[in-house]
C-alpha positions, 0 to 999 in steps of 0.5 A: 464246402466254401466258395474259396475252396471251390475256386481253388479246386476249379483252378486245378481243372483243365480249360475243357473241364472248366467249360464242362463245369460251366455247362453243368452249372447252367443246367442246374440253374435251369432245373432250379428255375424250372426252365427246359433247355430241350426245346426249339427255343434253346437259345432263348432259354439259355439267354434267360439263364445267362440273364438271371446269372447276370442279375445275381452277379454270378460272375462278379468276381471277374474284374478284367475279363482278358486278365481272368482268361489269361489266369484260368488258362495258365498251367497250375502246379498240383500239390506235391507235383511241382 
């Protein structure tokens, strides 16, 4: 599956499902990087994961954050339903 296809699918998700997806991605990156999210240093580990995401420019396709937020919060018409 391509990133373009994944982005198209993400656009069909509700806001809460997008947040859940983000949590899953953070957990997956933590696992790949051998980081544990279950410790008293949870905040530090989460910050490390986010730093690594930033180093990889994981969210680099977001040009204007406010516009991006408006865009992802729009109701999307599903194929065949509108």
